[in-house]
C-alpha positions in Angstrom: -79.9 -42.9 35.8 -76.9 -42.0 33.6 -75.8 -44.5 31.0 -72.3 -44.8 29.7 -72.2 -43.8 26.0 -70.8 -46.4 23.6 -67.1 -46.1 22.7 -66.3 -44.2 19.5 -65.2 -46.1 16.4 -63.4 -45.1 13.3 -60.0 -43.7 12.4 -60.0 -41.1 15.2 -61.1 -43.5 17.9 -57.5 -44.4 19.1 -56.6 -40.8 19.6 -59.8 -40.2 21.7 -59.2 -43.3 23.8 -55.6 -42.4 24.5 -56.6 -38.9 25.6 -59.4 -40.3 27.8 -56.9 -42.2 29.9 -55.4 -38.9 31.2 -56.6 -37.8 34.6 -59.5 -35.3 34.4 -60.6 -32.6 36.7 -64.0 -32.5 35.2 -65.7 -29.8 33.2 -64.4 -28.3 29.9 -60.7 -28.4 29.5 -58.5 -26.4 27.1 -56.9 -28.6 24.4 -53.9 -26.3 23.9 -51.8 -25.9 26.9 -48.9 -24.1 25.2 -47.9 -21.1 27.3 -48.6 -17.7 25.8 -45.8 -16.1 23.8 -44.4 -12.9 25.1 -41.7 -10.5 23.7 -38.6 -9.4 25.5 -40.5 -6.8 27.4 -43.0 -9.3 28.7 -45.8 -8.1 26.4 -48.2 -10.6 24.8 -47.3 -11.1 21.2 -50.2 -10.1 18.9 -48.8 -11.1 15.5 -49.1 -14.9 15.4 -49.0 -18.0 17.6 -45.8 -20.0 17.9 -44.9 -22.7 15.4 -45.9 -25.6 17.8 -49.3 -24.1 18.4 -50.2 -24.1 14.7 -50.7 -27.8 14.6 -52.6 -27.9 17.9 -55.8 -26.2 19.2 -57.4 -26.1 15.8 -60.0 -28.8 16.4 -60.3 -32.2 15.0 -58.2 -33.2 12.0 -55.5 -30.6 12.6 -52.8 -33.2 12.3 -54.2 -34.5 9.0 -54.4 -31.0 7.6 -50.9 -30.3 8.9 -49.5 -33.3 7.1 -51.3 -32.2 3.9 -49.4 -29.0 4.0 -46.1 -30.9 3.4 -47.4 -32.4 0.2 -46.4 -30.0 -2.4 -46.4 -30.1 -6.2 -44.8 -27.9 -8.7 -47.3 -25.8 -10.7 -46.8 -23.3 -13.5 -46.9 -19.6 -12.4 -48.4 -16.9 -14.7 -45.2 -15.0 -14.5 -43.3 -17.9 -16.0 -41.7 -19.2 -12.8 -42.3 -22.6 -11.1 -43.4 -22.2 -7.5 -44.2 -24.5 -4.7 -48.0 -24.6 -4.0 -50.2 -26.4 -1.6 -51.8 -29.3 -3.4 -55.0 -30.7 -1.8 -55.6 -28.4 1.1 -58.2 -26.1 -0.3 -56.1 -23.1 0.5 -56.0 -20.3 -2.0 -52.5 -20.0 -3.5 -52.7 -16.2 -3.3 -52.8 -16.4 0.5 -49.1 -17.3 0.6 -48.0 -14.2 -1.3 -45.9 -12.0 0.9 -45.3 -9.1 -1.5 -47.8 -6.3 -1.3 -47.3 -2.9 -3.0 -48.5 -0.4 -0.4 -46.9 2.9 -1.5 -43.8 4.9 -0.9 -42.3 4.7 2.6 -44.1 1.5 3.7 -42.1 -0.8 6.0 -41.6 -4.6 5.9 -44.7 -5.6 7.8 -47.3 -8.3 7.3 -49.8 -7.2 4.7 -53.4 -6.6 5.5 -56.4 -7.7 3.4 -56.1 -9.3 -0.1 -52.5 -9.6 -1.2 -51.1 -8.8 -4.6 -47.7 -9.0 -6.1 -45.8 -7.9 -9.2 -43.1 -10.6 -8.7 -43.0 -14.4 -8.6 -44.7 -15.9 -5.6 -42.2 -16.8 -2.9 -42.6 -19.5 -0.3 -43.3 -18.8 3.4 -40.4 -17.2 5.2 -39.5 -16.9 8.8 -39.0 -13.1 8.6 -41.6 -11.5 10.8 -41.8 -7.8 11.7 -40.5 -7.1 15.2 -41.3 -4.3 17.5 -38.3 -2.3 16.2 -39.9 -2.2 12.8 -42.8 -0.1 14.1 -43.2 3.4 15.6 -44.2 3.8 19.2 -46.8 6.3 20.3 -47.8 7.2 23.9 -51.5 7.9 24.7 -52.4 9.7 27.9 -55.6 11.1 29.3 -57.9 8.1 28.7 -57.9 7.2 32.4 -60.2 10.2 33.0 -62.7 8.9 30.4 -66.0 7.1 31.1 -64.6 4.0 29.4 -62.0 3.6 32.1 -64.6 2.0 34.3 -65.2 -0.7 31.8 -63.6 -4.2 32.2 -60.0 -4.0 31.1 -59.8 -0.3 31.8 -61.3 0.7 28.4 -58.1 -0.3 26.6 -59.9 -2.3 23.9 -62.4 0.6 23.4 -59.6 3.1 23.1 -57.6 1.1 20.5 -60.8 0.6 18.5 -61.5 4.3 18.7 -58.0 5.2 17.5 -58.1 2.8 14.6 -61.5 4.0 13.5 -60.8 7.7 13.7 -57.4 7.3 12.0 -58.8 5.5 9.0 -59.9 7.7 6.2 -63.4 6.7 4.8 -61.9 6.3 1.3 -58.7 4.6 2.3 -58.2 1.1 0.8 -56.7 -0.2 4.1 -57.5 0.4 7.7 -55.1 1.6 10.3 -54.2 -1.2 12.7 -52.4 -1.0 16.1 -49.9 -3.8 16.1 -49.1 -4.0 19.8 -50.1 -2.2 23.0 -49.0 -2.2 26.6 -50.0 -0.2 29.7 -47.4 1.5 31.9 -49.2 3.3 34.7 -51.6 5.8 33.2 -49.9 5.7 29.8 -50.8 3.4 26.9 -47.9 2.6 24.6 -49.0 1.5 21.1 -47.0 0.3 18.1 -48.1 1.1 14.6 -46.6 1.0 11.1 -44.5 4.1 10.2 -47.0 5.1 7.4 -49.8 5.1 10.0 -48.0 7.2 12.6 -49.1 10.6 11.2 -52.7 9.4 11.1 -52.7 8.5 14.8 -50.7 11.6 15.7 -53.4 13.9 14.3 -55.8 12.6 16.8 -54.0 14.5 19.6 -56.6 16.4 21.7 -59.5 14.4 20.4 -62.3 13.6 22.8 -62.7 10.0 23.9 -65.6 9.2 26.1 -65.5 12.7 27.6 -61.8 12.9 28.1 -59.1 14.7 26.0 -56.4 12.4 24.6 -52.7 13.4 24.8 -51.0 11.6 21.9 -47.2 11.9 21.2 -44.7 9.9 19.1 -42.0 8.4 21.4 -40.0 6.5 18.8 -39.8 6.6 15.0 -38.3 4.0 12.8 -35.6 5.3 10.4 -37.1 5.1 6.9 -35.3 2.8 4.4 -34.3 4.4 1.1 -35.7 3.0 -2.2 -32.3 1.4 -3.1 -31.2 -0.1 0.2 -28.7 -2.7 -1.3 -25.1 -1.8 -0.9 -24.4 -2.3 -4.6 -27.4 -0.3 -5.8 -27.6 3.5 -5.0 -30.8 5.5 -5.4 -29.6 7.4 -8.5 -28.8 4.1 -10.2 -32.3 2.7 -9.3 -34.0 5.8 -10.7 -32.0 5.4 -14.0 -33.1 1.8 -14.2 -36.7 2.7 -13.7 -36.4 5.4 -16.4 -34.9 2.8 -18.7 -37.8 0.4 -18.0 -40.3 3.1 -18.9 -38.4 4.0 -22.0 -38.3 0.3 -23.3 -41.9 -0.3 -22.5 -43.4 2.9 -24.0 -44.8 2.7 -27.5 -44.8 6.2 -28.9 -47.1 5.5 -31.9 -49.7 3.5 -30.0 -49.3 5.7 -26.9 -49.1 2.5 -24.9 -47.3 2.0 -21.7 -46.7 -1.8 -21.4 -46.3 -2.8 -17.7 -47.1 -6.4 -18.2 -44.9 -9.2 -16.6 -42.9 -6.8 -14.5 -41.8 -9.6 -12.2 -39.6 -11.1 -15.0 -38.2 -7.9 -16.4 -34.4 -8.5 -16.5 -33.3 -5.0 -15.4 -35.6 -5.0 -12.4 -34.5 -8.5 -11.4 -30.8 -7.6 -11.7 -31.1 -4.8 -9.2 -33.1 -6.9 -6.8 -36.2 -4.8 -7.1 -38.4 -7.6 -5.9 -36.0 -9.1 -3.4 -37.7 -7.8 -0.3 -41.3 -6.7 0.4 -40.0 -3.2 1.5 -38.3 -2.6 -1.8 -41.1 -4.0 -3.8 -43.7 -1.9 -2.0 -42.0 1.3 -3.2 -41.5 0.2 -6.8 -44.8 1.1 -8.5 -45.4 4.4 -6.7 -41.8 5.3 -7.6 -42.5 4.4 -11.2 -45.6 6.7 -11.2 -43.5 9.4 -9.6 -41.1 9.3 -12.4 -44.0 9.5 -14.9 -45.2 12.7 -13.0 -41.7 14.1 -13.5 -41.7 13.3 -17.2 -45.3 14.5 -17.9 -45.7 17.5 -15.8 -49.2 18.6 -16.8 -52.5 16.7 -17.0 -52.7 17.6 -20.7 -49.2 16.2 -21.4 -50.3 12.9 -19.7 -53.5 12.7 -21.7 -51.6 13.2 -24.9 -48.8 10.8 -24.2 -50.5 7.8 -22.5 -53.8 6.5 -23.9 -53.4 2.8 -23.0 -51.7 0.9 -20.2 -51.2 -2.9 -19.9 -50.9 -4.6 -16.5 -51.4 -8.1 -17.8 -49.7 -11.2 -16.3 -48.6 -9.6 -13.0 -50.3 -12.1 -10.6 -52.4 -9.3 -9.1 -55.0 -10.4 -6.6 -56.1 -6.8 -6.0 -55.2 -3.4 -7.6 -54.1 -2.1 -4.2 -50.4 -2.4 -5.3 -51.0 -0.4 -8.5 -53.7 2.0 -7.4 -51.6 5.1 -8.0 -52.1 4.5 -11.7 -55.5 6.2 -11.5 -53.9 9.3 -9.8 -51.1 9.6 -12.4 -53.2 8.9 -15.5 -56.8 9.7 -14.7 -57.7 10.3 -18.3 -56.7 6.8 -19.4 -58.9 5.3 -22.2 -57.7 1.7 -22.5 -56.7 -0.6 -19.7 -55.5 -4.3 -19.9 -55.7 -6.3 -16.6 -55.9 -9.8 -18.3 -54.3 -12.9 -16.9 -54.1 -11.8 -13.3 -55.8 -13.2 -10.2 -58.6 -10.8 -9.7 -61.3 -12.8 -8.1 -64.2 -10.3 -7.3 -65.3 -6.7 -7.5 -63.7 -5.9 -4.2 -60.3 -6.5 -5.8 -61.1 -3.6 -8.1 -62.8 -1.3 -5.6 -59.9 1.1 -5.5 -60.6 2.1 -9.1 -64.3 2.5 -8.7 -65.5 5.7 -10.4 -61.9 6.4 -11.5 -60.7 6.7 -15.1 -63.7 8.8 -16.1 -62.8 8.5 -19.8 -62.2 4.8 -19.9 -63.3 3.3 -23.2 -61.9 -0.3 -23.3 -61.2 -2.7 -20.4 -59.8 -6.2 -20.6 -60.3 -8.6 -17.7 -60.1 -12.0 -19.5 -58.1 -14.7 -17.7 -59.2 -13.6 -14.2 -61.2 -15.7 -11.8 -63.8 -13.0 -11.6 -65.2 -14.1 -15.0 -66.5 -17.4 -13.4 -66.8 -16.4 -9.8 -68.9 -13.3 -10.4 -71.0 -13.9 -13.5 -72.8 -10.5 -13.1 -69.7 -8.4 -12.7 -70.2 -6.8 -16.1 -73.3 -4.9 -14.8 -71.3 -3.3 -12.0 -68.4 -2.5 -14.3 -70.8 -0.6 -16.6 -72.0 1.4 -13.7 -68.5 2.2 -12.5 -67.4 3.4 -15.9 -70.2 5.2 -17.8 -68.0 5.9 -20.8 -66.9 2.3 -21.2 -67.9 0.9 -24.7 -65.9 -2.3 -24.9 -65.3 -5.0 -22.2 -63.2 -8.0 -23.0 -63.3 -7.0 -26.7 -67.1 -7.1 -26.7 -69.1 -3.9 -27.2 -71.4 -3.2 -24.2 -72.5 0.4 -24.9 -73.0 2.5 -28.0 -70.8 5.5 -28.7 -73.9 7.8 -28.4 -74.5 6.7 -24.8 -70.8 7.1 -24.0 -70.8 10.6 -25.4 -73.9 11.5 -23.4 -72.1 10.3 -20.2 -69.1 12.5 -21.1 -71.3 15.5 -21.6 -72.9 14.9 -18.2 -76.4 14.3 -19.6 -78.5 12.7 -16.9 -81.8 10.7 -17.2 -83.5 13.3 -15.1 -82.7 16.8 -16.5 -81.1 19.4 -14.2 -83.5 22.3 -13.5 -82.8 25.8 -12.4 -83.0 26.7 -8.7 -86.4 27.0 -7.0 -86.5 30.5 -5.5 -89.7 31.3 -3.7 -88.7 34.5 -1.9 -90.9 36.8 0.1 -90.6 40.6 -0.5 -86.9 40.0 -1.6 -86.0 39.1 2.0 -83.7 36.2 1.2 -82.2 37.9 -1.8 -81.2 40.9 0.3 -79.9 38.7 3.0 -77.6 36.6 0.7 -76.2 39.8 -0.9 -75.4 41.2 2.5 -74.3 38.1 4.4 -71.4 36.8 2.5 -69.5 40.1 2.0 -69.9 40.7 5.7 -68.7 37.1 6.5 -65.5 37.8 4.5 -65.0 41.3 6.0 -66.4 41.7 9.5 -67.8 38.6 11.1 -68.2 40.2 14.5 -70.6 42.8 13.1 -72.3 40.1 11.1 -73.1 38.0 14.2 -74.4 41.1 16.1 -76.6 42.0 13.2 -78.3 38.7 12.4 -77.9 36.3 15.4 -79.5 36.3 18.8 -79.4 34.2 22.0 -81.4 31.4 20.5 -79.5 31.2 17.2 -77.5 28.1 16.4 -74.5 27.4 14.1 -72.7 24.2 13.2 -70.0 23.2 10.7 -69.6 19.8 9.1 -66.9 18.3 6.8 -67.8 15.9 4.1 -64.6 14.1 3.3 -66.3 11.6 0.9 -67.7 14.2 -1.6 -66.2 14.0 -5.1 -63.9 16.7 -6.3 -63.0 18.0 -9.8 -60.7 16.3 -12.1 -58.4 19.3 -12.1 -57.5 18.5 -8.4 -56.9 14.8 -8.9 -53.1 15.2 -9.4 -52.8 18.0 -6.9 -52.2 17.8 -3.2 -55.5 18.4 -1.5 -55.7 21.1 1.1 -55.7 20.1 4.8 -58.8 20.1 7.0 -56.8 20.8 10.1 -58.5 24.1 10.9 -62.0 22.5 10.7 -61.7 18.9 12.0 -62.1 19.7 15.7 -65.2 21.8 15.0 -66.8 19.4 12.6 -70.2 18.1 13.7 -70.6 15.4 11.0 -73.2 13.3 12.7 -72.2 10.2 10.7 -68.7 10.4 12.3 -69.5 12.1 15.7 -71.7 9.6 17.6 -71.0 10.6 21.2 -73.8 12.9 22.5 -71.5 15.2 24.6 -69.2 15.6 21.5 -72.2 16.5 19.3 -73.5 19.1 21.8 -70.0 20.6 22.3 -69.8 21.3 18.5 -73.2 23.1 18.3 -72.6 26.9 18.8 -75.6 28.5 20.5 -76.0 32.3 21.1 -74.2 35.3 19.8 -71.1 35.0 22.0 -70.5 31.3 21.1 -71.2 31.8 17.4 -68.9 34.8 17.4 -66.1 32.8 18.9 -66.7 30.0 16.3 -66.7 32.4 13.4 -63.5 34.2 14.4 -61.5 30.9 14.8 -62.3 29.8 11.2 -59.9 30.7 8.3 -60.3 34.0 6.5 -62.3 33.6 3.3 -63.2 35.3 0.1 -66.4 34.4 -1.7 -67.0 35.3 -5.4 -69.1 38.3 -6.2 -72.6 37.0 -6.6 -73.5 39.8 -9.0 -70.4 39.5 -11.2 -70.1 35.6 -11.1 -73.6 34.3 -10.6 -72.7 31.0 -12.3 -70.7 30.1 -9.3 -73.7 30.3 -7.0 -76.9 28.3 -6.6 -79.4 29.9 -4.2 -82.8 28.3 -3.4 -85.5 29.6 -1.1 -88.7 28.2 0.3 -91.2 29.4 2.9 -91.7 27.4 6.1 -94.7 27.9 8.3 -94.8 27.2 12.0 -91.4 28.6 12.9 -91.2 29.1 16.7 -92.1 32.6 17.7 -89.2 34.0 19.9 -91.6 36.5 21.5 -94.0 33.8 22.4 -97.0 35.8 21.1 -98.1 33.2 18.5 -98.7 29.7 19.7 -99.0 28.4 16.2 -95.6 29.9 15.2 -94.6 32.4 12.6 -93.7 32.2 9.0 -90.1 31.9 8.0 -87.8 31.2 5.1 -85.3 28.4 4.4 -82.4 29.6 2.2 -80.0 27.0 0.8 -76.8 28.4 -0.8 -74.3 26.3 -2.8 -71.0 27.8 -3.9 -67.3 28.1 -3.3 -64.8 30.3 -1.5 -61.1 30.8 -1.3 -59.1 30.7 1.9 -56.9 33.7 2.2 -53.4 34.2 3.8 -53.8 37.3 5.9 -50.2 38.3 5.6 -50.0 38.1 1.8 -53.6 38.4 0.8 -53.1 35.4 -1.6 -55.5 32.5 -1.9 -54.2 29.3 -0.3 -57.0 26.9 -1.0 -60.4 26.7 -2.7 -63.3 24.8 -1.2 -66.9 24.1 -2.1 -69.6 24.7 0.5 -73.4 24.1 1.1 -74.9 26.5 3.6 -78.5 26.4 4.9 -80.1 29.2 6.8 -83.5 29.3 8.6 -84.7 32.9 8.7 -87.5 34.3 10.8 -88.8 37.6 12.1 -86.6 39.2 14.7 -84.7 42.3 15.9 -81.8 41.9 13.5 -80.9 43.8 10.3 -84.1 44.2 8.1 -86.3 42.8 10.9 -85.0 39.2 10.5 -83.0 36.8 12.6 -80.9 33.7 11.7 -82.6 30.9 13.7 -80.3 28.2 12.4 -77.1 28.3 10.3 -75.6 25.0 9.0 -72.3 25.0 7.0 -71.1 21.9 5.2 -67.6 22.0 3.6 -66.1 19.7 1.0 -63.3 19.5 -1.5 -63.7 21.9 -4.5 -66.1 20.3 -6.9 -66.8 23.1 -9.4 -70.3 24.5 -10.2 -71.4 22.3 -13.1 -73.7 20.3 -10.8 -76.4 23.0 -10.8 -76.0 24.3 -14.3 -79.5 23.8 -15.8 -79.9 22.2 -19.2 -80.8 24.7 -22.0 -83.8 22.8 -23.3 -85.7 22.9 -20.0 -85.6 26.7 -19.5 -88.0 27.5 -22.3 -90.8 25.4 -20.9 -90.7 26.7 -17.4 -91.5 30.4 -17.0 -90.5 30.2 -13.3 -86.9 29.7 -14.4 -87.0 32.9 -16.5 -86.5 36.5 -15.4 -88.6 37.3 -12.4 -91.2 40.1 -12.4 -91.3 42.5 -9.5 -94.5 42.0 -7.5 -95.9 44.1 -4.7 -96.8 41.5 -2.1 -99.1 42.7 0.7 -97.8 42.4 4.3 -98.5 39.0 5.7 -99.4 37.5 2.3 -98.0 33.9 1.8 -97.0 33.8 5.5 -98.4 31.9 8.4 -100.6 33.9 10.8 -103.5 33.7 13.2 -106.6 32.2 11.6 -104.7 31.1 8.5 -104.7 27.5 7.5 -101.6 25.9 6.0 -103.5 25.1 2.8 -104.3 28.8 2.4 -100.6 29.8 2.9 -99.5 27.3 0.3 -102.0 28.7 -2.2 -100.8 32.2 -1.6 -97.2 31.0 -2.1 -98.2 29.5 -5.5 -99.9 32.7 -6.5 -96.8 34.8 -5.7 -94.7 32.3 -7.7 -96.9 32.4 -10.7 -97.1 36.2 -10.6 -93.3 36.5 -10.6 -93.1 34.2 -13.6 -95.9 35.7 -15.7 -96.3 39.3 -14.6 -99.9 38.8 -13.7 -101.5 40.3 -10.6 -102.0 38.1 -7.6 -105.7 38.1 -8.2 -105.5 36.8 -11.7 -102.7 34.4 -10.7 -105.0 32.9 -8.1 -107.9 32.6 -10.6 -105.6 30.8 -13.1 -104.3 28.4 -10.4 -107.8 27.7 -9.2 -108.9 26.8 -12.8 -105.9 24.4 -13.1 -106.4 22.7 -9.7 -103.6 24.7 -8.1 -101.0 23.1 -10.3 -98.2 25.6 -11.0 -96.9 23.9 -14.2 -100.5 23.6 -15.6 -101.2 27.2 -14.7 -98.1 28.4 -16.5 -99.0 26.4 -19.6 -102.5 27.8 -19.5 -101.2 31.3 -19.2 -99.0 30.9 -22.3 -102.1 29.9 -24.4 -104.3 32.7 -23.1 -102.0 35.6 -22.4 -102.8 37.3 -25.8 -106.5 37.5 -24.8 -106.0 38.7 -21.2 -107.0 42.3 -20.4 -104.4 44.9 -19.4 -105.6 45.0 -15.8 -104.5 41.3 -15.5 -100.9 42.4 -15.5 -98.8 44.3 -13.0 -98.2 47.8 -14.4 
């Protein structure tokens, strides 16, 4: 038997009793019956609910919280202005800042993520971006995808796919689709003008087995920097130059950009009057600096310190271009802002590689994240002073500048067999630059595979920081980066198998020119290891055959065929698996994996000098006559025996001893290569002449 529960008591009881008198149809009912808001085209508005719905449908106590919002009190702003703030609501005051610096060309749209401002905080306004403020893009072809059978026709999956693929891994903000509507087989989406090109480049991408057709149907006319009628662009540029001139201390090499929101010249021209104008301010300021200091050396000599204190910054997203303009900065002042956590500084992680002093006093991060100093020290290895307190010695900072690592860099490990890999590398890359068709016919067969992958997150050299990085357009559709390509059919379609498929893949890649490995060996790092158990293409050996894994690290230049001039320089890592076959020199390329990245130089594999003397294997190699089948897998050979023979060959090349004496030396040292090398150094003066290769 069901019992009637007791009536509620307390301050909310009257509201519940009054609502209980309404007729009920039983079951769970929606509290908010406000009709959905649609735009003039009949599309569901995705920006924000109506004003009336804000106070309803938020659960119990909404009316109380709503009334609290009207209780305001004047508080002092860090920029010197009095602003109206929420008082006892628990809402972060920074949440009502509307001004966000996003970069040149951004439109007046609602900011995403943490908000930061260089001007005084303004109250909430009724200005909301409309559909006319966004670009429109049409997407076709998704109806043929497997996702079209999903509930909703796969629209949500498609929009999530476009947002994910259009967002760069290192971008501080993600691409967001503002609105979408379906007209027949066409999906029309609205995006910010600065995101249009990112979506547009996804044309012909594969989505759930279907090829997307993406075109821009409407573009918003960009607003110039100085959009006010009484302020033309030349005048604005002159004002910015005047601001830089006043705030630059020649003797201290200090650029003082503190309290920009109260600068009289900037306020007079209405620089912070709209979000659109403000969003273009700091990038424009840095662009003028690039015009004044045209080289990296000039910037390093002119600007040593920058102050961004007292700017009400909640994140550094609005001023992130500072690291691109002045990457060699040594002193940075971010005091008295509103930086609350490390995420607010994420955009400058691993930037400013010469930073010596950093000031973060007066920010909430000091109390909210007590351990932030540990992370800051990891982000900036050269930092010696944080908040005027020394945190690292000058010796440690100098060691970081010189690139000294706790684990020393050793020379490449090159365990070749009868100079097979050495000959292969010397022949492969000149042929790749000259005649790729002949190269494929000479080394690849029907079972060979080739794939290419782009690593967009790899670091690049400081020399390219202020330069426009080359495009990856020629490689993106071929890239098989398994961390990005997750759909199995897409993965398989990017794996080239057989001579014909590999030949087609090679010929569609840009023309290249690799450095001469004999003339510029410092630009190459080649390692080689033996691998037993490689599948026998003839099927004669059930246990497999011996092979070689060759790993090549280096760089190449892309060449314009019409002019013969270099258009871009890239770094690469290429791994080959070689085995016996019917190709040039009796070998075949079983697997070829090419990874491309932005140019990163060749210091990463430069061995430290002090390590070379103690390792004879890193010295000049002796020529050793290795019997056929020695150090290779074969019938009746155990893997342990093969490894011992490999060590004997390695020791013979480093010491000049015969294979027999090398084996004896290794046996006495428990087959430890380093121990055998040290034992040889002690006893080589007493060894007979027959112990050495003549």
